[in-house]
N, C-alpha and C positions, 0 to 999 in steps of 0.2 A: 545659469552659467552658460549653458549651451545656446540659449536663445539670444544672448547678448552679443554673440560673435557670429561670424560667418563670412567667408571670403570665397567667392565662387572660383572654380578653376577655369583658367582660360587657356586657349591654344588647344592643340590636338592631344588626345590622351597618350599616356606613356605606353610605349610598346614593350612587351614582355622581354623581348630579346635586344632591346636598345641599351647599350652600355653607357651612353652619355646622358642619362636621364637627368642627373643633377645639373649638368652644364646647361641643358636646354631649359630647365625650370628657372635657373638663376638668370639666364639670358632673357627670359620672358618677363622677369620682374621689372616693373617700372619704378620711377622715383615715388610716385604716389602710392603704389601698392607693392611694397617690397617684402611682404610677409611670406617667406618661403614655406613656412610650416603649413599654412592654410591652402597652399597649392597642392601639397602632398595629401592632406586630409583636412576637412573642415567640418563644422558642426551641422552642415546641411546634408550629411551623409554622402558627400561627394569628395572629389579629390583625385589626383592622377594616380596615387597609389591604389585606390579602389578600382580605378579603370584598368590598371595593370593586372590586378588580381583577376578581374573578370575576363581578361583576354588570355593571360598565360597560366593562371592557376597558381597553386601554392608553391610548387617546386621552383618555378621561374622567379616568383617574387622573393622567395628566400634567397635565391642566388643573387638577385638584384640587391637585396638589403645587405648581404654580406660583402658584396663587392663595392657598392657605391655609397652606403650610408655612414661609413666610418669617418668621412670628412666633416660630417655634421656634429661630431662628438669630440670630446677631449681625448687626445692620445689614441685616436682610432677606436674608441669604445672602451678603453681601459679606465677612463675617468681621471679626475684630478680635483684638488681642493680649490674652491673658488673663494675670492675675497670681496671686499666692498667695491673695489675698482671694477670688477667684472659686472657687478650689479648696476653700478652707476653708468657704465658704458651702455648697458641695455636700456636703462630707464630713460636716459637723455639721448637716445640714438637719433632722434629727429631734430635735435637742436644743434646749431653751429657753435653757440656760446652758452656756457652753463655757469650759473652762480650757485655754488654748492651751499646748502643751508647749514646753519650751525646746529649741532646735535641737540642742543637744549631747546631749539625752536621747532623740533620735529613733532609731527602728529604722534599721539600715542599708538596709532596703528601703523605707522611707517615702518617698513622692514629694517631700515637703517637703525632705528631705535632699539631693535631686538637682534641685530645682526650677530651671527657667529659663523666663522669660516667653516664650511662643510664640503663634503665630497659631492661632485656632480658628474654627470656623463654627457648629457646633451648641452651643446654650447649655448651660452646666453644670447649670442647674437642671432641665433636661428630659432628663438622661442617666440611664442605668440604674444598677443597684447596683454595677457594676464600673467605671463611668465610660465606658461605651461609648455610641455614637450609633446612630441608626437604620440607618445604612449598615453598621456593624459587625454588627448583628443580622442583616441581610439576607444578608451574606456568609457568616456562620457557619451559617446554616440550609442553605445549599448545595443548593438545588433550582432547577430551571429557572425557576420562577415568581419565587422570591426573587432570582435573578440578574438576571432581566429587570427587576424593580423597582429593584434596586441600580443597574443601568446607566441606568435612567430618572431616578433621583434625582440621579445624577452629571451627567447631561445638563442637568437643570434648575438644579442648584446645584453648579458645579464646585469651589467652595471646600471642599466636604465631603471632598474627597480629602486635605486637610491634617489632618483631625481624627485624634487618637490616643486610645487608651484611657487614662484618667487614674487608674484605680485602682492600688493597690499591687501586685496580683498580676500584672496584664497591662500594666503601665505602658509606654507608648511604642509599643505595637502599633498600626500604622495599617491602613487598609483594604488598602494594598498588601501588607503582611506577610500578612494573612489570605487575600487572594486567591492569593498564591503558595503558601501552605500548603495551600489547597484545590484547587490546580492549575487555577484559573480564569483561563486566559490571556486570554480576551476582556476580562474585567473588569480584568486587569492593564493591558492596552492602554488602556482607557478612563481608568483612574486616572492613568497616566503622561501621557496627552494632557491631562488636566484639571489637571496641574501638581502631582501628588503629590511629596513630598519623597523622592527616591531614596536619601538618606543618613540617613533617620530611623532611630533606634535603639530596638529593643524591649528594655528593661532591667528589666522586671518580674521578680519573684521566680520566677514560673512558667518563665521563659526562662533560668534559671541552671542550672548543674550541680547534681546532688542534694546534694553535700556543701557547696554554697554557699547552700542555701536555709534553713539553720538560723539561729537567732538569733546563734550564735557559729560563724561559718564556719571551715572548716579552712584552715590556712595554705597547704597544698599540695593542689591539686585534681587529680582524675583526668579532668575534663572530661566525665564520663559523665552524661547526662541525656536525658530523653525529648524535651524541647523546647529544648535548647540548640543553636541553629542559627547563632549568630554575630552577632545583633543587627541587622545591616544587611540590607535587602531583597536585595541582591546575594548575600550569604552564604546567605540562605534559599534563593534560587534554585539556588545551587550544591549545597547540602545536599540539596535535593529533586531534583537531577539534571535540572533543567528548562533545557535549552540555549536554547530560544527566548526564554524570559523573561530568561535571562542575557544574551543578545545585545541584547535590547531595553533593559535597564538600562545596559549598557555604552554603547549609543548615546545614552543619556540622561545621560551624564557621571557614572555611578557609578564609584567608585574601588575597584578590587579590592585595593589595598594598605592600605585603611583598617583600623585595628585596633580591636577592641572593648575591653571593660573588662579582659579578661585578656591583652590584647596579641595576640590571634589575628586573623589576616587570612584571606583566602579559602583559601589553600592549607592553613593550619592547620585550618580548619573542614572541608575536604574529607577531611583525614586523620581528624579526630574522628568524622565520620559514615561513614568507610570507603567513600567514593565513588571508586573507582579510575579510572573513565572521565573524571570531571569534573576530576581533577587535571591530566591532560595537556591537557584542553580549556582550562582556565583558564590554564595555564602558557604555552600556545602560541596564545592567542587572537589572531586577526588584527588586532583593533582595540586592545584594552587587555590585553596579556599581564600576568599577575601576576608580581611580582618574587619570585624564590626566594631563600631565605637570610635572611629577616627573622626576628628573634628576638622571641618573646613575653615577657611579664613574668617568666616562669619561666626565661628564657634558652634556650628551645628553638626551634630552627628546625623547619620542617615535616618534615625528615628525622629529626631527633632525637625529635620528638613521635611520629612513626610508630613509632620504636623503643620509646619508653616505653609506648605503648598496645598494642604487639604487632600492628601492622598489617603483616604480612609481605608481602602482595601489593603494597600501596601503597609499601612501602619498596623493593622490587625495581624497581617502575616508576619511582620517583624516581631511582634510580641509573642506570637505562637512559636516562632523559630528560636527565640531567646529564652524561653521558659525552661525550667528544670522540673521534670515530673518525678514525684515521689511514689505515688501508688495509683493504681487504676483498678476499678471494679466495674465490669461491664462497660457502660458508656459514661461512667462517673470518674473524673480524674482529679487528683490533688497535685497542684503545681505551684511553683514559686516563680514570680516574674521580677527580673532585676529592676531596681528603682533609680540607679545612678543617673540615667538620662531622662527618666520619666517623672520623678518627684521634684517638687519645688524646694526640697531640702537636700543638701549634700550630706554625706555620711557624718561630717563633723558638726552639723547643725547650721552651717551657713546657707544663705539663700542662693539657689541656682536659677538665675534670671533667664538662662537659655534652656530651661527644662521644657519637656513636651507639654506639661500641664499648663504652664504659663502661655505658651504659644497657642495652644488650643483655645484658652479662654479669651485671648486677644484676637482670635480669628473671626472673620465675618462671613465665611462660606457655610453652606449647609452641611458640607462634609465635616466641618469642625463640630457641629452638633451631633453628628453620627458617632464621632469618636468618644463623646461623653456618655452617650446613651448605652448603658450596659457594659459588660466587660470589665477590663482591668482598671480603667480610670474611675469608674463608679465604685468599684470595690476599694480602691485607694482612698477616695473621698469619704466613704463610709467609715473606714478605719480612722481617718483623721477626725471625723466628727465625733465618734465614740470616745476617742482617746482624750482630746482636749477641746475641740471646737465647740461642743455643746455647752460645756461649762463656761467657756469664755463668752458664748452668745448670751446665755441667761444672765450672767454677771453684768455684762454691759447693758443689757436691756433693763435690768433693775436700776442701775445707776442713771440711765437716761430717764427712766420714769420719775425718779426722785428729782432730777434736774428740771424736768418739765413742770413738775408739781410746784417747786419753789419759784420758778420763773413765772408761771401763770398766776400764782397768788400775789407775787410782787407787782404784777401788771394790774390785776383786778383791784388791788387795794390802793392804787395810786390816787392822789387827791385830784379833784376837778380843777382845771385851770381856766381862768377867765381870759378874755381877749385883750386885756390891758397889759402893758409892758411893765407895770409896777409890781415888784416882787412882794408877795404877801408872806409874812412869817407864819409857818405852819405850827399848829398846836399839836403837842405830843399827847395824843390819847391812845386808847387801846389799839385802834386801827393803825395808827402811825407806828406804834411799836411792833405790831405784827408785820407790817409792811417792811420795816427796816430789818427785822429778823429774816424774812424771806429774801430780801435783797442781799444780805450778808451770806445767807446759805447759797444763793445763786452764784455769788462771786467765789465762794469756796469751791463749789462744784466745778466752775470754769477753770480755776487755777489748778485744781487737782487733775482735771482732764488734760490741760495744756502741758503742765510741768511733768506730771508723773506718767500719764499714759502716752501722750504724743512725744514728750521728751524721751521716754524710754524707747519708743519706736525709732526715733531719729538716732539715738545712741546705738541701737542694735543694727540698723540698716544703713545708716549714713543719710545725709541730707538729700543727695541726688536720688537714691533709691526711694526715699520717703516721698519726694515730690513725684517721682515716676508712678508710685502706687496710687497717689491721689487722683491721677488721671483715670484710673480704672474704678474709682469709687466716688462718683459725683456727689452722692448724698453726704458722704463724710467730708468732702471738701467744702460743701455749702455750710455744714454745721460748724466746721472749723472757722470759716470766715465770720459766721454769726457770733461766735464766742469773742472774737477780736472786736467786733462792732459793739458788743455789750461792754467790754472793757473800755472802749473808746468813749462811752457815755460818762465815765467817772470824771474826767477833767471838766466836761461841760456842766455836770452837776455842781462841782465845786465852784465854778465861775458863775453859777446862777443862770446859764443859758439853757433854759428849759425847752425852748423851741428846737434847737439843734439836737438836744438830748433825745427828745421824743421823736424827732424825724429819724434819727439813727435807730432808735428802738423799734420803730414801726417796721423796718426792714429786717432787723435782727431776730425778732420773735418768730415770724413764719419760717425763717431759715433754720431755727433751732428745732422746730417740729419736723422739718423735712428729713431728719435722720431716721425717722420711723420707716421711711421708704427702704432704707437699708435692711432693716429687720423684716419688713414685709416681703422682701425678695426671697427669704428662706422658707416662707410658707407656701405650700403647694397650691393653695387657692388663689393667693394674690401675687405670686411670683411672676406669672406670665404678664399680668397687667402692669407691673413695674417695668418689665422689659418693653412693653408697648409704649409707656410714657417716655422712656429714654430714647427709643427708636424714633418716635414721632418728633420729639424735640430736636434731636441731633440730625434727623434726616428730612422729614417732610416740612417741619416748621422752618428749618434753616433755609431750605431751597425756596419756599414760598416767601419768606421774609426778605430775601435779597431782591427778588423781582418786585414784591409789593412796595419795598422802600423806594425803588427807582420810580415806579408809577406815582407813588404818593408825593414825592418831592416835586415831580413835574407838574402835577395838577394843583399842588399847593401854591405854586407861583401864579398859576392862571387865576385861581379864585381870589388870591390876595390882591392882585392888580385889578380884578373886576370890581371889588368892593372898595378899593382905595380911593379916597377923595369923596365918597358918597356921604351925604349928611346922615347922621345917625349910625355910622359904622362903629363908633365907640361902644354902642350898646349891643352890638352883634358879636358873633363868634369869630369874625374875620378882622378884628382890629389890629392884629399882629401876625407875623409870619408863623410863629409857634402856635398861636391860637387857631390859625387856619389849618395847620397840619393836624391838630387834634380834632377839629371839626370834620375834616375829611375822614378821619379814622372812625368817628361816630356815624358818618354817612355809610361807611362800609358795613357797619353792623346794623344798618336800617334805621338809625335815629337821625331824622332830618325833618325840616319844615319847608315844604315846597313853596308856600307863598313868600318866603323870605328871598327867593331868587328874583322876585320882581323889584326888590329894593336895591337895585344897582343902577349904574349909569347905562348899562346895555342889558336889559332884561332878556331879550331874545338870545343874545350870545351867551348869557349866563346859563340859560336853560339848555342850550345846545351842548356846552361843555359839561354840564351836569349829566346829561343823557349819555354822553360818551364815557364819562367816568363810571356811571352805573353799569354800563355794558361790560367794560373792561375789568372792573374790580369785583363788585358783588356777584355779578352773574358768571363771569369767566374765572377769574383767579380764585375766588373763594370756593367755588364748586370744584375746581381742580384740587385745592387743598383737601376738601372733604373726600374726594376720590382717592387721593394719595394716602390719606390716613386710613381709609377703608381697606386699601390693599395691604397696608402695614398690619392692620388688625387681623385680616384674614391669614396673612402669612404667619404671624406669631401664634394665633390661636390654633392653626393647623398643626403646629409643632409645639403645643403648649407644654407637654411633658419634657421635651428636650430643652425648651427655653427656661423652664423652671430649674432643670438640672444645671444649666449654665449659670443662672443667677445664684443658685445655692452654692455652686462650686466657687464662684467669686467671693462669696461671703466667707467660706471656709478658708480660702487663701488669704483674704484680708485679715481675718482673725489670727492666722498663723504668723503674719508679719509682725504682730504686736508682741510675740513671744521672744524672750531672750534666747540667745544662741545656745546657752547651756541647757535651758529647759527644752528648746527645740530638739537638741541632740537626745535628750532623755525621752521625749515623746516618740522620736523616730525609732529608738530602740524598742519601744513598746509595741508600735503597730507594724513593725517589720521584723524580719528574721535575717540572720547572717547566712550568706551563701558560701562563705569560705573564710579561713583565717587571714588576718592582715595585721602587720605591725603598725601601719600608719592609719589612724582613724579616717583621714581624708580620702583614702583610696579603698576603703572597705567596701566589699560587695554586699549589698543588702537587697532583700526582695520582699514582696508582699505575697502572702499565701492565699490561693484561690482554689476553691472546690467548686467545680461546675460539671454539668452534664453536656455531652456532645450528642449530635443527632445520630451518629453511627459508632458502633464499637469497632475495635481494630479488626475483629474477625469479619465484620460486614465490609469494612474497607478493603481488606485483602480479597474477599470474595468478589466484590465489585470490580477490583482491578483485574482479577483473572478473567471475569466475564467480558470486560472491555477488551482485554488482550485477545481473547478467543474470537470475539466479534470482528475485531480489526483484522486478525489473521485470516479468518474465514472470508471476509469481504475482499481482501487483497488476493487471496488464492482464487476465488471465483472470478475476479476480474481478469487475472492472468489466463485462466483456462478459457474464459469467454473470448478473450482476444485471440487465443490460438484456435478456438473453434470457429471464429469468424473468418480467419484466414483460410481454414479448410473449406468452409462453405463457399467462399469466393471461388475456390477452384472447382468445387462440384456444386451445382445449383441445387437449392432446396435443402431442407433439413437443418436450418440454422437454429430454430427454436428448440428442436429435439436435442441438438448437441449441447446447447447452453443448459437446458434442463438436466441433461445427463451429468454434465460437469458439476452443476450445483448439487445434485443429489449425491454424487461421489464425495464431495467435500463435506456435505452434511453428515454422511456416514462416518467420515474420518474424524470429524470433530465430536460427534456424538458417541463414538465407540469408547466404552470405558476401558480403564486400565485393568490388567490382571497381574497378580503377584507372580514373581519370576522364578520360583524354584523349579517349576517344570521346564522353563527355558534353560536353566543351568544344567538340568539333567540331560536334556537333549544335546547341549553343547559338550558335556562330558562324554556322552556316547559317541558323538561325532569324532571327538578327539581320540577315543579308544579305537574307533574304526580306522582312523588314519594311521594309528600306531600298530595295527594288526591285531588288536585284542578283540574280545567278544563284543558283539554289538547286538543289542536287543532290537527286534523288529517292531517298528512303530505301527500300531494299528490305526487305521483311519478313523476319524471321529464321525460317528454316525449321528443322525438327527436325534436319537433318544439316548445316546450313549454318554461316554465320559469326556466329551469335548470341553475344553476349558471355557470357551466363549462361543456364543452363537446368537446373532441378532441382538447384541448388546446385553445378553443375560448370562449369568453364570449357571452352567449345567453340570450335574453330577452323573453317576452311573445309573441312577434310577430316579423316580419321582420322590421328592421329599415332601413330607406332609407339611401343611401350612403351619408356620410358627416354629418349626423345628430347625435348630442350627445344625449344619453338617458336622459330623464327628471329625476328630483330627486325623484319624487314619482311614476314614471311609471315603466314599466318592465325593467329588466336588472339590472344594478348596483344601489342598493338602498342606500339612505342616511341613515346612522345609527342614531338610537335614542340617544339623548344626555345622557340619563341615562346610556346607555351601554358604551359610549365613545370608546376608543381603535380603532379609525377609521383607524389607520395605522397598526393594527395587521395583520400579514401575516400568512396564514394558508395553508399548502400544502395539496391538496386533497389526499384521499386514492387511492392507485393504483388499477386498475381493477383486 
């Protein structure tokens, strides 16, 4: 923003005591450069206001701003509500005649399409080319001098805190947004105190995701963008991980649950920007905690959005923050994790297509594999597998084995066909009867599969959901098509068209066996290889096929015309265009006859074209395909365990889709537990129980936190004393190292000195009080090195030497039992440093 603008100041600099500064600046503006704002301050860190500050200082510039800048603002700095007319006058300020566009023809990013009358202070006619004010320019320059001037102008005219950028690109960005973006916390405080709108929305095209900045935005966005921070200042503070500004805005009545144009609130934006620490901070904020579980316009909660974007760390943190702990023993915990946004089943048994599990299985990033490996997702899948998926898996495998057996026997027992078109009447012997029996059995299996099983799934899910599921199960889709092809053979059998029947059957039989790939994906040994086949076909083979087809079609025409018209071409592989295409495919695989290249009209030219084809296709493209497939194999085998887990999870979910809603609700009740009573089954909170061990117990976590705090306090104290010591050394030469070592040793003694119990301190305090009241006061004996001092050199000392292993008595020397009247036996008192 700052680099796209810049207008150098011209003329002599403004004098600090000059009372006609604005008149002179306005008079210096020409017709070609009439931007008054950039003469005062520009994005090149120049301007006459800067020069005035360098000459006269803050006092004179403040006097100048109060006396002369009121004319640039509405109502001398009091502000007023501006309407569309004010905006249009600024937008078309350089045109003599203006044709106003119809509102229906406006760009979706045009401010007129989103216009609402609002209060402003800086006049529109004195704004910059982006619609910014002097305050915005000073904040964007982001130097100490510009910040000082910005705070000064806010002090003189607090209404400037309400001004926003009015241009299309940065529409709605206020000074508060910009100060947060530049981490200028002092300026944020001044703007909030001046009455800045903490719910102002920055909706310009620059603040949108990349795929939404186009004239025709995409229907589904991925929320990726350099400046998409959630529109609201509170969301900007969360995305910038600025906790102090976040607290300030929450104290100023900012709403963490406010949703932007995409329906995203604070927790959504923290996920988009991948700010792990800010998620827990916003969710458990002591004043205004954000509400978890709100859906955006895409139907995604913060949890499901983290799954879609592949934010594995944030996803795991969300699960841990949402769990409900029942008991803990050492580092072993028993917790329940809510399933409403996680599971593919809703509490009433319906399918949740926006669930986290569905999104993870459809993801293509490595982070999606990390979400499946271990943890809550794996536990959920194991519960589903034990409850119903294993039974469904074995049942369907048995039915498939029976179907393949009958189909294979029906094919093996088919009679031999001669090459004549004359239909021969078949003799009904034992083989023919068996074949007919197996054919009838195959048809019964197919009809039961289509009507009962697939028809039940369509009834439970709906046709659109059923077709959507087929895209995630290619083996099932191929098997379904093969069954329809086998049914298509029936009318051709009746009409006696055996050639067409057998042609269809030749493609249907391999497709029927392909469903075994679906079951092979659930086996740990073969699951990764099934994933490799799918990845290579949809990725490597598809890319190679597109380029190879282009090359093959081009060279097919060349070879076809080289052989065209040559005697004997009818007996060669190049007699037609389709035959030439297949001949080149065989050449790609190394099956060719080099002497045949001489049987053309142009033998030398034929051999030249053949050499070029061999270099491009078998040597280059084919080896590129092998390399691509090798990379795919290495990538899948490196994460074979995770890839198998993903394939197994897809099988479990596919089997779940075939279950009726009532049965699905019953299974859900079995593998999950209720987390609270609910009158409506559709809104019931259910969770999965997980018992797991953590690397640290709570005691170790607390101990580590205390140690980290002490280390941080010690380092900061040493740094402060070292700074003071350096200043002293600068006054007196030498001794810098000794002073720093002494300061470090002093703080080490302070941090290492143990606490002692406080009854003795209370006794001293009571004696001092009695002395002040005139009562008797006991004389305090000094603590001698062997005597009854409570602390010395970090150790507890009594009146004499205690034998090793003996505990000091309650009334004896050493640690004394406190008097009941004083209480506070646990009060810790740090001794004074020596």
